[in-house]
C-alpha positions, 0 to 999 in steps of 0.5 A: 500500499502507498500513501502520499500527500501532494502538494505540501506547501499549501496553506495550513488548512482549518482544523475543522470541516464545516457544513454550509448553513441550513438553506431553503430553496428559493421557491416558484414565483406565484404565476409560474406555480400556477401555471405547472398546477395547470398543466398537472391537471391537464391529462384530466382535461376531459374529466374536468370538462364533465365537471365543467358541464355538470357544474353549469347544467347544475348552476342554470337549473338552479336559475330557473327557481326562482323565475318559478317562485316568482310566477307561484307568487304572481299566481297567488297574487292575482287571485287575491287580488283579482275578480271576486270569485275567481280565487286562486289556481291551486292547481296551476301553482302544484304544477309549478311546484312539481316542476321547481322540485324536479328542478332541484333534484336535478341540479343536486344531482348534476352537482354531485356528480361534479364534486365526485368528478373533480375529487377524483381529478384531484386526488390522482394529480396528487397521488402523481405529486407524492410520488413524484416528491418521493422520486425526488428525495431519492435523487436528492444528493446527500448535501440537500439533507445537511443543508436543508431541515428535515421538518422543512422537508418533511413539511413540503412532502406531506402537510403541502401537499396536503394542503394543496390537494384540499384547497384544489378539492374544496376551490376548482368545483366551487370558482367554477360554478361561482362564476358561471352562477354570477354571469347567469344571475346577471343576465337574468336580472337584467332581463328583469329589469335594467335598473335594478340589474346596475343598482346591484352592479354598482357594488361590484367595483367596490368588492373587487378593489377590496377583494384584490387588496386582501388577495395581495396580503394573503399570499406573502402570510401564507408563504411565511407560515408554512415556511415557520411551519417547517422550521417548528417540525424540524425543531420538534423532530431534532428534540425528540431523536435526542430527548435523553441528551437534552435531559441529561444536559439540562437544556429543557428550559432553553429547548422550550424556549427555543420551541415557544419562539417558533411555535410564536413564529407560527402563530404569527403568520398563521394569524395574519395569514387566516385574518386576512384570508378570513377577511375576505368573506365578510367584507364581500358579505358588507358590500353584498349587503348595502347592493342588496339594500338599495335593490330593495328600496328601488324594487318597492319604489317600481311595484308601487309605480307599477311598472315591475310585478311583486313576482318579478321584484321578489325573483329579482331579489332571490336572484340578487341575494344568488348573484352576491354569494358567489361574489362572496364565495370567489373571494373565499375560493381567493382566499383558499387558493393564496394558500394553495399557491404557497404550497404548490411554490414550496413543493415545485420549490423541493422538485426543482431542488439541484439533483445529485450527477445522474448515473452514467448512460451505458454504466460499467458493470462491476466483474469479481471485486477483490476490494483493491480501493485507491484514491487519486490525487482527490480533493474536496471542499463542502463549501467553496472556501474551506478547504478539506482534502486536497490531491489525496493519494491512498492505495488499499490493497485487496482484503487490507484493513486499513485505519484511519485516525486523526483529530476531529474534523481531519476528513476521515469521514469525508474519506468513506463519503467519497467512496460511497459516492455520497458526495463526488469528488471535486477534483482527482478520481477513487478507483475501485478494482481499477475502476472509476467509481463515476463508471459505475451506477450508485446501485452497483457501487453500493452493493460492493461495500457494507457500511457500519457507522457511528449512527445506529439506524435501525427501523420499525420492524423485528430485529430479524428484519433488521438484521436482513434489511440489506438482504431481504431475500435472506432466510431465518437460517442465514440471519441467525448464523450472521447473527452468531457471527457477529455476537448478536444471538445471545443476547437476542435470544435472552429477549422474550420474542427472540429475533420477532422482537419488534423494535419501534423507530428508535430501538428504544428495547435495546441498548447503543451497543446492541443497536451497533451490533445488530448494524454489525450483523447486517453488514454481515450478511449482506457479504461485502467486497468493501467493509467502511466501518466509521467511528462504530464504537464511538458510542459504547462502554469498553466492554460492549467495544471489546464485543463489536470489535470481535464481531467486526473481526469475523466480519472483517476476514476476507475483506478490504476494510476501511475503519475509520476510527477515533478510539486508537485502542480499535486500530491497532491490530489493523495491516496499515494505520494512516493518519490524517490532519487538515485533509492531509495524510500525515504519517502511515505504517503499523501500530508499533512503528508509529509509536516509535516514530513519535510523530501525530500517532503518538501525540493522538495515542498519549492523549491531550495530557501528554507532553508536547 
């Protein structure tokens, strides 16, 4: 094995690599988000057309009702005020009531059909959005999740999609039918009395101006509400994950203050958004009532003047009420649409986030992997202005165990991240068996590796499920064999349900060391060609460390291993120890050889209290 650090005269690097601050992708402009949303609805234009026709038909039939009621009123008035003995024509009234009932039943049926068609189309669109968001998460680079709060990502894929679904389902049909209702009612009012129609229309400019003003103020408020909600969700997720740590460090009060600050931000933004949105309906209703009052006064004067019948005025007043109600509904829909547009901007912002570099169009198929790993002149930075690894050369022969040690921030874990292509190098190449890792598909590359990290991630399910997570086709016998080889079988059999013991998402039923052993068994069962062991014993006691070391010894047998360690006691048996500092390889050799050299490794081994 050879290891070389090039460019020794370069400037001294920081002793700690830092990730960029958490960020949020810039959201799309509202108009662009709306156009893209319409594009998603385009494949369902057939259902949308049927829903439109059903809505128009139902609205038209509802418009017939006031005319029939006005005719019934005129018949009653004529019977009461007509010649003596003429009486009220109850037979005609009965026929008109029958027609009115049939009209209302048909109108209701059409409106129900419209609602069913709209709901079906909207749910299909939302289903596609959720699928697109899930697929997008698989294509996002690890860098994205490092820079974005978990709560914000979850909010965009769940809360915002749900809000978009509710907005579309509740608003699309209502917007179409309300607009058509306004037009139909306006036509009928003009037909009955142009004067009364003019009185009613005089209130429209005021209503339109108020609606536009409120709509402009609502959308930014909703956007701020969802952004603050994402930050709150991220904070809650973080605190729940580190609940024991918060308590052990007496940070409860500080966490509660931080939660209160996030909660207050959500409350301020949400209150502003809901107030502005909710103000539309009462403001519009107030303007409509003024118009309704004016119509009633002028209509009474026309009846007294004999230029309109009482039935005409009654029908006009009903139409005026039906004319005002859709306008109020349109204003209310406009408020809800602002919330939907804000969610659409956030969802499309996620879908437009930069993706990881795609796999090659014609990837190389890996042959027999012997485990030779090479870093050739590799340079990498998390942030452009923060150097980390510069021109690093390293060769790991097949079957060798190479330990990488060094202070925090030296770039140890980054080597593993680059090897598995969680990040791509800025320059240089990484080879496995002489093949550039970028010429392989990520799936083929990662099948050759087994990763045991310091974060013991387990899934909700049984212990057997967790061991077989990377090898779902493994039999129970193979699972048990892997468990025995990695010191898992003993503590599992002591549990009441053994391998069928169900772990929750946090695996609260087993200790930290037992969790780590399960992840070692998982890697053993996968039988990888190359192992990456990243601080796998950093969070356990000495006895458990011995068990894990024994398990990893079985795991490493016959395999190339890259052991990233902070505890030097875990690397003594490595074939070669590589010492890194500030992204450079500063020493390499065996344990005794490096101690005798009295350099970086010897100082690390002596500890912080050793003399310089």
